[in-house]
C-alpha positions in Angstrom: 0.1 0.2 0.0 1.5 3.5 -1.1 0.5 6.6 0.6 1.4 10.0 -1.4 0.8 13.6 -0.4 0.2 16.3 -3.2 1.1 19.5 -2.2 0.3 22.7 -4.1 0.5 26.3 -3.9 -2.9 27.7 -3.0 -4.2 30.9 -5.2 -0.8 31.0 -6.8 -1.8 32.7 -10.2 -3.5 35.6 -8.7 -0.7 36.3 -6.0 2.0 36.1 -8.7 0.0 38.8 -10.8 0.2 41.2 -7.8 3.9 41.4 -7.9 4.0 42.9 -11.5 6.1 42.1 -14.8 9.2 41.9 -13.2 8.6 39.0 -10.9 9.9 35.9 -12.7 13.4 36.0 -10.6 11.4 36.5 -7.6 9.3 33.4 -8.6 12.1 31.1 -9.1 13.8 32.1 -5.9 10.6 31.4 -3.8 10.0 27.7 -5.7 13.7 26.8 -5.0 13.5 28.2 -1.2 10.0 26.3 -0.7 11.5 23.0 -2.5 14.4 23.1 -0.1 12.0 23.3 2.8 9.3 20.9 1.9 12.1 18.2 1.0 13.7 18.9 4.6 10.6 18.9 6.4 9.2 15.4 4.8 12.7 13.6 4.7 12.9 14.0 8.5 10.3 12.1 8.6 11.6 9.5 6.5 9.3 10.6 3.3 11.0 11.9 0.0 9.5 14.9 -1.8 9.4 15.1 -6.0 9.1 18.1 -8.0 6.2 17.8 -10.1 5.8 21.6 -11.6 7.2 24.2 -9.3 4.2 24.9 -7.8 3.1 21.6 -7.1 5.2 18.7 -5.0 4.4 14.8 -4.7 5.7 13.3 -1.4 5.6 9.4 -0.8 4.5 9.4 3.0 4.3 5.9 3.9 3.9 5.8 7.7 2.7 9.5 7.9 -0.2 10.4 10.0 -2.6 13.3 9.8 -0.7 14.8 12.9 2.6 14.6 10.8 1.1 16.4 8.1 -0.3 19.2 10.5 3.2 19.5 12.1 4.7 20.1 8.5 1.8 22.7 7.4 2.5 24.7 10.8 6.6 24.7 10.2 5.9 26.0 6.5 3.3 28.6 7.6 6.1 30.1 9.8 8.7 30.6 6.9 6.3 31.6 4.0 3.4 33.9 3.5 1.8 31.5 0.9 -0.3 28.6 1.9 -0.1 25.1 0.5 -3.1 22.7 0.2 -2.0 19.0 1.0 -4.0 16.3 -0.6 -3.4 13.0 0.8 -4.5 9.3 -0.9 -3.3 5.6 -0.6 -3.6 2.9 -2.6 -2.2 -0.3 -4.0 -0.4 1.2 -6.9 1.3 4.7 -6.8 -1.1 6.0 -9.7 -4.1 5.2 -7.8 -2.9 6.7 -4.8 -2.7 9.8 -6.7 -6.4 9.6 -7.9 -7.5 9.0 -4.4 -5.5 12.1 -3.1 -7.3 14.1 -6.1 -10.5 12.8 -5.4 -10.2 14.0 -1.8 -9.5 17.5 -2.5 -12.1 17.5 -5.6 -15.0 16.6 -3.0 -13.5 18.8 -0.6 -13.2 15.6 2.1 -11.2 17.8 4.7 -9.1 16.1 7.2 -7.9 19.3 8.8 -10.0 22.2 7.4 -7.7 24.8 9.3 -4.6 23.9 7.9 -5.4 23.2 4.6 -5.4 19.4 4.4 -8.1 16.8 2.3 -8.1 13.1 1.6 -7.8 10.0 3.1 -4.8 8.7 5.3 -3.5 5.3 6.0 -0.7 6.3 8.3 1.1 3.6 9.9 -1.0 0.7 8.4 0.4 -1.4 6.1 3.5 0.1 4.5 5.3 -0.8 1.5 6.8 1.2 -1.4 9.0 0.1 -4.2 11.2 2.6 -6.4 13.0 2.2 -9.5 16.4 4.2 -10.1 17.0 4.7 -13.4 20.3 6.2 -14.9 21.8 6.4 -18.4 24.9 4.3 -19.0 28.0 6.0 -20.3 26.5 9.6 -21.0 29.9 10.8 -20.3 31.0 9.6 -23.7 28.3 11.1 -25.6 29.3 14.7 -24.1 32.3 14.5 -26.1 30.4 14.9 -29.6 27.4 16.5 -28.2 26.5 20.0 -26.8 24.9 20.4 -23.6 21.6 21.5 -24.9 21.2 18.3 -27.2 22.1 16.2 -24.3 19.5 17.9 -22.4 16.8 17.4 -25.3 17.8 13.7 -25.3 16.9 13.6 -21.4 13.7 15.0 -21.7 12.7 13.0 -25.0 13.6 9.8 -22.6 11.5 11.6 -19.4 8.6 11.8 -21.7 8.7 8.5 -23.2 9.3 6.9 -19.6 6.5 8.9 -18.0 4.2 7.9 -20.3 5.2 4.4 -20.0 5.0 4.1 -16.4 1.9 5.5 -16.3 0.5 3.0 -18.1 1.7 0.6 -15.5 0.0 2.8 -12.7 3.4 4.3 -11.6 4.5 7.5 -11.2 7.8 9.2 -12.9 9.9 11.8 -11.7 13.4 13.6 -13.3 15.9 13.9 -10.7 18.2 16.0 -12.5 21.3 15.3 -14.4 20.6 11.8 -16.1 18.6 10.3 -13.1 15.2 9.4 -12.6 13.0 7.5 -10.0 9.7 5.5 -10.7 7.4 5.3 -8.0 6.2 1.5 -8.7 4.7 -1.5 -7.4 5.6 -5.1 -6.9 5.9 -5.6 -10.9 8.6 -3.0 -10.7 11.3 -5.4 -12.0 9.3 -6.7 -14.8 8.3 -3.4 -16.2 11.7 -1.9 -15.8 13.0 -4.4 -18.0 10.5 -3.7 -20.5 11.2 0.0 -20.6 15.0 -0.4 -20.5 14.6 -2.6 -24.0 12.0 0.1 -25.2 14.5 2.9 -24.6 17.3 1.1 -26.2 15.1 0.5 -29.4 13.5 3.7 -29.7 16.1 6.1 -28.3 19.3 4.3 -28.6 19.8 5.0 -24.8 21.0 2.3 -22.7 19.8 2.2 -19.1 20.6 1.0 -15.8 17.7 0.0 -13.2 18.2 -0.1 -9.6 15.1 -1.2 -7.5 14.4 -1.1 -3.8 11.7 -1.8 -1.6 11.1 -0.6 2.0 8.6 0.4 4.3 9.2 3.9 4.0 10.2 6.5 0.8 13.6 7.0 2.2 14.2 3.4 2.9 12.9 2.2 -0.6 15.3 4.9 -2.1 18.2 4.3 -0.1 18.2 0.6 -1.3 17.3 1.4 -5.0 20.3 3.7 -4.9 22.5 1.0 -3.6 21.0 -1.6 -6.1 22.1 1.3 -8.9 25.9 1.6 -7.1 25.9 -2.4 -7.3 25.5 -2.4 -10.9 28.3 0.3 -11.5 30.5 -1.7 -9.1 30.1 -4.9 -11.2 30.9 -3.1 -14.4 33.8 -1.5 -13.2 35.3 -5.0 -11.8 35.4 -6.0 -15.1 32.4 -8.5 -15.0 29.3 -8.4 -17.1 26.7 -5.9 -15.5 23.1 -6.9 -14.9 20.7 -3.9 -16.2 18.5 -4.4 -13.2 19.6 -4.9 -9.4 16.9 -5.4 -6.4 17.1 -4.8 -2.8 14.4 -5.0 -0.6 13.6 -4.7 3.4 11.3 -7.6 3.4 
């Protein structure tokens, strides 16, 4: 069962217009500061935040209760004039949890009206999350003959294809920067990762490595996924034939 929380800046559009036309630099600094604080507060509770859009974040919040969310909202209110809404959902797959969170806000199913929190909380019940950490094999060699912007274009094409593929598997894909991606998946992660690695190689000529981790909390799952990815690199660097997929679990 995966629990996720969608955070969104409330009434952001009208507020940005109040800043005048020379506002973009202010907005970028605000969004960066907000992301830093949101990530810090959730990661301290063994969750992990993904940047969906600059005014919206997805947090994988397995194990967090309503009181945990209220505590985070109070801390954010101290540091920012803008208000955030939180929509919580849980389900067997990440995409279905996203739908549940969206339903909670759309139907105004308040969990805490004072702190603008909607949705459905699983809390500490049945905690399990699987995350795939992908990176591009040997991107350094491509940089020797390809300009930085062309590399970025290739990475975003890959991101688009990855997001579409995993959405069809009820999973959520996030770009982490550089050549790194994370997919919040389910128990079929290994099967789906292998399918996408073959697709990326065939359609884009890109070779991927995939580390998979399963844990009770998001931080535990990501730690194991990244350790799996590091293991693939270690096997490759030792001169042995590297696996495309490596998987670790705390269960």
